[in-house]
N, C-alpha and C positions, 0 to 999 in steps of 0.2 A: 665403771671402773677408768674410764679417761681420764688422766692428767695424774694418774698415779708415778709415781720413779720407777726407774729401770730397777732399782732396788726392791721397790715393795713389789712388784708385778714378777720378777724372776730370779728374786733373790734366792729362790728354794734349789735355783740349778747352778748357783755359784761356786759348791763345792764341784760338781762335775765339772764344770769349765775349767777350775784350779787343776784337778785331775788329770784332763785332757791337754792343757796347755803345755807347750816345750819351747816356746820361742825366748830367745834371749833377753834379761834384764836391762842389759846394758850394750847398747850399739857402739861397735867399732867398725874400722875399715876392713873386716873380714866376714864380717854377718850382716850387710846392708842388704843380699836377696833372700828373703824370706818365703818359702813356699807356702803356699796356703794349706791350713789344716781340715781334711774333710771331713773328721766326727764333729769340728767345731762349728763348721759351714751348714751339717744337718741341723744343729740346733739354732743357729742364725735363721736357715729357709724355715724351721717349724715357726719360729717367732714371728718371721714376716707375714707365713701365711695365716696367723692368726689374727693379724691386726689392719691387714690390706684389705679394704673394701672392693665389692664387686665393681666393676667399671675400672680397678688398676689396669693400666697398659702402657704398651710401648705407641708412640705418633711417630713421623715418619718412618715408617718402618721401611720404605723403600731407600730412605737415606742411608738406614744402618746397612741394608743389603748392599747398596752399591758400596760403600766404605769397606765391608767386608770381601768384595771381589777384588777392590784393589789391592788390600792388603794381602790376600792370598796370592795376587800376581806379583807380589815382591815391592809394592810402595808400601814406605813406614808410615805406619800410622798412628795417630795423636788423638785421644778422645778428652776434650775438655769440658769440665762438668760443672753447675753451681753446687754450692754447698751450704746447705742448711742444716744437717745433721750426721751425726755417725751413722747414719743409717743410710746415706746417700749411695755409698757406694754397694752395699749390701743390696738394694732396691733395684738399682740399676741391673747389677747380676741375677739377682731374682728374676726380674721380668723378661731379662734377655734369652734365661734360661727356660723360663716356660712358655716362651713364645714358642708357637706352633711352627716355626721356619727352623731352618739349619742355620742359617746365618745368626741367628739371635745366640744359641747354644755354643756356635764357632766364636762368637766376641766375646761372652762371657767365660769361655774356658781358655783363651788367649788374654785376657786382660791382665796388666799387672800395673798395681796403683802405687803412684809416688805416695808415703806417708812419712810424716815427721815424726822423728823419734820420741817427740812426748808420748806418743800412743803403746810405745814398749816399755818406756822407762816408769813414767808418773804412777801408774797403777795395775798391779798385776791381773786383775779380773779387767779391766780397758783392754790391756794388752792379750788377754784371751780371746775376748770378742774381736779384736782387729786382727788375731792370728786366722781368721776363717777364711782371709781372701791372699792371694799372693800379693807381695809387696816389694818395693825396693825404698829402703830408708833412708832419709836425708834429715841433715841438720838445719833446718830453716834457716834463710838468709836473715830474716827479722830477729830470731833468736841469736843468730851467731854474731850480728852488729853489736851485741850491748854485752858481750862475753868480753870481758877484761882479763882474765886469768889465762897468761899465754899458755899453757897445758892445755885447757880447755879449748880454747882458740884452735891450737893444732890439731885437736881430735876432731872437730867439726870440720875441717879441710879435710883432714884425711876421711872422714864419714862421705864427704861430699865428692870426693874425687873417685873413690871406690863406686859411688853409687852411679857414676857418670860410665863409669866401664861397665857395671851390670846393665845398665841402661843399654848400651851399645850392642851387647851379647843378645839382651831381649829382642832388640831391633831385628839384629839378623835371623835370629829365630823365628821371625813372623809375630811376635807377641804384639800386644796391643798397650801403649802406654798410657794410663787414665792420671789425670792431672787434675787438682782444683785450684784455678787460676788464682783465687781469692789468698790461696794459702792458710784460709781458717775458716770456720763457720760464721754464716752471716749472723750479727747480733742486732736484735732491733735499737733503734736509736743512735746506732753506731756505724754512719756511714762509713768510714774507713774501712770495716770489715769486708765490704764489699767492692774495696779495688783492689784492681790486680795487682799481682807481686811483678816488678820489672823484669824479673828471671824467665816469666813466660816467654819472651821476648827469644831467650837462648834456645829455648823448645823449638820454637818455629825455625829455627837456622839450622835444625838438625834432623827434621821431618820432614816428608814429603805431603802427606794430607792430614788433614783434621776435621772432625763434628764439634760441634756444639751441643751439648747435653743439657736440657731446662730439666727441671724438677719441680712440679705443681702437687702440692702435698707432702705430708710428712707423719709418719707414724712416730718419730721423735723428738722432742721440741726441747730446746733449751729450759731450764727450771728459773723464772724471774729472780727467785730467790739466792740459787747458788748458781749461775751461769758457768761457774769455771768447773764443777763438779759431775765429771761425766755421768756418775752412776744415780746421779739426781735428776737427770733429764727423764722429762714427763713420758709417758706411753700414751699413743691416740691412734685408735681406730680411725683411718682415713683411706679414701679413694686417692692416689697417687698417679698421674701420668707422667712418663719419661720420656721426652721427644729429642728428635734430631734435627739438625740443621743439614742442609743440603752438604754436601764432602764439599770441603775448599782446598786449595793448593796451598799450603803453609806459605812458602818464598814468595810467590806474586802476593798474598794479602799481606804480608810483611813490607815487601818493597813499595808497594801503591802508599801504604801508610807514611812510612819515611820519606817518600818523594813528595808527600803533600806538605811537610813540614817546611817552613820557613828556616832557613838556616841562623838568621838572626834573632829568632823567636827566643831562643834558651829554652826551647821545649825538651825535654828528653827521650830519643825516639824510642828507647825500650819501653819507657812508662806508657808512652802516645799508643804502642802496641796493645800492651796487656789492659790498658784502659777502651781501647776499641773492642776488644774481645769479650770485655764486661758488659758494656753497651749493648752488644748485640746478643748476650745472653738474657739481660734483662729484657729486651725487646721480644725474644722469644718467649720468655716467663709470663710476660703482659698477655699476649697471644694465647697461651693457652691456661692461663688463670681464666680467662674469658671464657675457652670453651668447657673448663670446668664448672664454671658457676653458671652456664646455661645449662647444665644436663641435670 
């Protein structure tokens, strides 16, 4: 059954998903914060249970635990993750929630994902799946830069300003902000999709601590023939390892990178920060790919 599309495997659930969905189809400055839908979350968890192979687990559990303790003590926490598929956030949440520890369940409960508006606006079924998790919706900078219509540009700016205010409230409530620093899913043969967006630098300025989360394995993969059609994504049984780096202080991390740049070099400090995040994630991914391969 591996390799069948999401529609082929779970099309029989689409009617139920549509009935349960209540997320807005159009994003504006008043609805950027969207609470997770527990009924859809149950369906998502059942899907993961069906496709995750034995051996799927958290690694670096002591780092997740340290991260949670610091967040609980008042530090503003940022989780930066690799992004291979639309199941990345669900599998991180699932493995945290099903970990035997209290910290795993608490991190999962407090996570608020930064999500692009496309997941709400392009397809009602994709929106329904996305709705399983609490998120703050943004107008991605890459998309906004291409907008020529003044009215749409103004909408994007209002959405992003509202998203920043929502993120401030979430941080004050000791919620954990989860971000994919590449801003998009990685696409084989397109290295630009593995480059971090420079806006990640802004997150490091306003958060205290961060962990980098690598994902080795995926139960949902891009369709080679239809990579833009999310319902054509292919379902696989796989063992997935979700691993955390040690906790890092955001501001010293950012300052060290900026101080290492020759001011005459013309290097963009913000992009340099994002690039370093992605380098560390790639190194971590390679490490755990070897672990997975050896098992």
